[in-house]
N, C-alpha and C positions, 0 to 999 in steps of 0.2 A: 744833666741840665743843659749842656751845650746843644745836644741833639734836639731836645724839646724846643729850646729857644730858636734854633735854626728852622725847625718846622713851623713855628709860629710866625716867624718872619717871612717864610716862604722862599728862602734862598737855598742855593745848593753849595754855596761857598762856606768853608769853615768859619766859625766865630771864635775869636780869641777870648779866653776866659776873663781877661782884664779890660776888654773893650766895652764901653757903655752899650747896652742893648739898643738904645735909641740910635746911637751912632752906627750900629750894625744894621739898622733898618726897621726896628720895631716901631710900629705906629700904634695909634690908640686901639684899633680893632684887634691887632695882634696881641697887644698888652692885655686886653680883655680875655682873649682866648687863652693866653698863657696863664692868667690868673685863675680862670675856670679849671684848667688842667691841674694846676697846683692845688686848688681847693679839693678837687676830686681825688687826687693822688694822696694827699696828706690828711684828708677827712677833716679839714678845718676851714674856717672862714679866713680867707686871705684878704687883708685890707687892700683897698684900691691904690693906696699910696706905696705899697710894698716895693714896686719897681722903681719908684723915685727914691725911696730910702736906701735901696740896695740895687744900684743901677747896672752892675756887671753880673755876669753869670757866676763868677767866683764868689762875690759878696752875697748874692741871693742863695746859692747853695750852702754857704757857710751859715747864714742866718737860719735857713730851714733845718739844717742838721742840728742846730742848737735848740731850736724851738720844740 
């Protein structure tokens, strides 16, 4: 999840699993790209608010592993 988030953000610096993805540099375009990747990877419709409900990579990964 961290690698995919870093690629969506377009940075080369590591992202801490507990840092908000928005604070790490995720903008609306990158959020849309990340959402599309997650939808394709998990074969499910990922709601637009997912990244607001689960703002860190750790929270997002935990939610997706339970779903």
